[in-house]
C-alpha angles and dihedrals in degrees: 000000000000122000130180118198121196093224100176093048095042094051091056093047094046090050092050092048091049091053091047091053090054093046094244121153109255141178097228116226123235110222116236127199116248118271091221116068118249118257109211103136103073093117094045121210130111134297108264100182143353118222122193118206133180100029119144110161102005120083115241089231089060089058092046090054089064094051117099093200123066136183110290093030120117116255106267120181093201093054091047090051093049090048090054092051091047091055092049091048091061090070089221097110136062092195135012125190123186116191138165119233107181105306093337126100108218116202113195116186137182108206121223110246123256118242110245099181139357119213137175126214128191096020107135102145099045121044126231090248092062093043093050090050090054100050126068101210116097136180113279090028123122112264118233131165093233092056092048092050091049091052091048088056091049092052091049090050090052091053091047090053086056091052099259106123093158093064119123130195125200118186116214128191127211114199116226134181123278091036094293128138139195113224117211123187108206107203130197102191096194124199125315111271107204134170106281097187142352117212134185127207120197098021098139098160105034130048124239092250092057093050092045088058090053099056128069097231113084136193117256112266133162094248092059093070091121095045133079095200091100093062120096111252121170091208091052089049089057089050089050090058089055092047091053091049092051092048095052093043089054090053097053101266098129094167095051120135138168105237094193144340113206129182116197127185112230118245088250088053089227098120149348127262111209120199124189116196110204137193104198098181123192125324117242136201128208113270123181115358124194150134125243109196122194092183110103098215095043109066119201091237091063092056100044094082090058093065115103094194116108122201111242096029121110115278113261121187091196090056089053091054090047091053090051089054092049092049092047092053093045095050091042091054088057091061101268104122093168106062129151116200119183126175113228107209122198119186121210100195095182095055092030094230133131121215114208122197118180110215110208117196138151110266127213114293109252127168131198107256098179142350113217122193120198135174098036105124099162105016116083118242093239091060088062097037094055090060090056119102089202130065133185110290095025123126106265113250122180094204092054091047091053092047089050090053090052092048091053091049090050090060088074092217097112136060092204132021122184123173119189137160130218134185114285133213091292135031092255095050133078134189117221115209123197113197116189136176113207124226135190111287098180125083138182107200136183115198126198123187151142135219136175090243103040101027116207113001138186123204121191120179143164112208130181114182096183104039111193089347090286097111092250120147121226124177135174116183143165130194124195123188142141091268104037147010119206139177122183141169122201133181128185131187104196095199106034112196087358090292130120089265122117109208132174149132139243131207119191146172119192134179113186146153103224097191098040129103129193094233096042092089089210127119108248112262090226144344129232120215114193135174135167145100144254141209118214140182129182136178138186112247092184137344091284103022122079134171128199129191124198140185118199132187116185145156122220123194119191101207144156090043108180117237091234095047124110116297087225088063094043090055090059098049116124138060126312128177128213132201111183143161123205146169138205123201112197129187110189128183098158118133090224127014095206101041108012122189100173140014134045144250137203131188140178125198133188133186128190115195124192098059101158097332145002134049121346123231143128119221126191128185135177128190133188135177134177128189127191128178104225093180133347106300091003109107123180114202137182124189132177138175137175136185142187132189128182136169126244135193088041092300122136123220110261124221094255091058098048128095125256122199131193138071113044095014096044111028117206091043128082124249106292084001099149135042136052113357137178109257092216107038097024089226116156111245102184128238140247097223133040144158131192137186137178134190116194138172117204110213132188116241096213092250128123112284094234090065086073094220120143133167136211141192115208148171122201126194138171148112142235122204148145123069130190091221093057095104097034113147114209126223119238090258091052092047089053090058090057095048092257094302119132106224114223128207105234107214137163136177090207118127120251122207140182139180131204152131133254144186129211125197125192090207128182088254095050139283117323121195126189124182130183114193136169123201111238095181125027146139124252094249096049121112115228134201125191102190130046128175135174134171138163144170139193131218 
């Protein structure tokens, strides 16, 4: 009988098993096959039998399937050695022993334990959900030391990404019956290791503070307690190098390069010091600019006016890319789908100028063979495909593919969107692949806020932006405040009947006091209770032009009219119904609809009430806004709006259909602070005509961008006038209720104006806006207000 024992391996395994039996923490060994081949064939002959010993969960036939030698085969040392290695490679066994007993091959195995449960101890900063998502081991998986060590490294990497480079992880194993173990990762999270300082070497033309504002990594400060940008992240450091390169290339430094970016842990191990070494190079201006077209029907002269580059200005790589995009669109619109535009850059180092010639040529003809979408588990394919500006069979266009990617990102349904193309089944075909990673699109939010007009407010809403995975929008919300209470339900189908037509409906119930203000200290003269619904449909005429149609049916009840309120208001108490159709035509060229810095918009809206039933009026409104970046972070804006409403079919305009101005739309004046007013009670009555304008200059406050603080200087102006009750003659009974006094509607077409300053803060608890304004032109009966504040947050 010949027997070979793997002594080195077995000693490690036996020690580990002994420790497991006693419940000691161990670093389990991973058995390795011997480096020297086994010698079992000294006596020659054939294999008579194969016996399997030591199995518990694994079937003997599974082990036999890995053996390269079978009964009846001649004894072969090489095959036995390879069989041993094959069994070790499965990862199923802690120890394997092959021995020869007569003509029998005896295979003795010690199975690796099965993980029963995985637990984490000491993790206070990172939850178990995130830790489980990071590791690869799972319950009911075979336990091996290599897998545990790999997961320890993954956990440490996760903590380092969260700025905790002092974290330690010790795996512990608890032995259970039936060869099962519980695996516990004991974690010492250590102290937060932030970025203590960021330094730049070689920045001759820009200060450190300017460059720190350019990169994504930030220095640790108390006000960044809700941000992770002040943690050291090697990937973010690589991104910072790219951000620096883009910044310098946009400022004319065409030879700029980042020599090195080094992060060093301080001797006290309480933070990182990051040092960027820069080589700025010389600064260049644009020299000769031109287009060289190789397309016969597209002369160079016709493309030159499209270029936005100006000779003599500082070189800007982003402006070059923008010109390429403009040229690609222009040539594509002339029927050349396959166009290849390359900028030919010539440096003149002596004069420090860069000549740019755009070579325009027809590119290879490539068509879209197929569009594949992967990663969408919940969202239907058609929701993604309808955002694509390419379809199967179209001429492939890189610009359209990039725009399609941006359109899909804008949906907000996906955490990640990547669009790539690969060669198709033929040289002239390409396959476009859209890879998405879905994210939660539903939200339950609770909003808390305060404003000078509404006082404390609570906003509760349930919002699903991708209802049933069809891209439909469903929202139920309620708002409660001192001034109003509102409940509404809205539903939108963005592609009604699979056409580029967004259709939906709204149901609402609102109770408000239009002329009241939280700080006025006066009981509202009246309340307005409204309920109803609307049907709407909108479509995109062009990329920037959109039209929306709407039908509304509503009931308005003027109620809770105070006995000492204006007689003009008392005369309009009661219920009135409205049936109206309307439209809004919007042309929008702003770079951002929420926080624009450049561009403009214009809109016109019209409403016709009295369609079938209800009150009769026609309302018209126009809006305009223009934004111009004077300097970086300095944005000059001008906005204006005007409106007019008048009755028809002998109807007068009621108070609920008039305009009110003051407060948020005319700072320096109280809510409903200007316009027609009762001469006796001083109640605001609303007007039929108005116009408003505002000029503002957004200014930086010299503070770090991540603080979210911005300032503004503004001047508002406008007027509200005309009222159908102006010439109302009272009856004797009505005069008796006013003590014999004939109330007069005080009205003036004179312009009102104010000037002031304001600060906005994108705070961790929501946006906060403070405005201080002083009227510089007003009427004697206007109500003014110097200070306005509003803030809100959502949970």
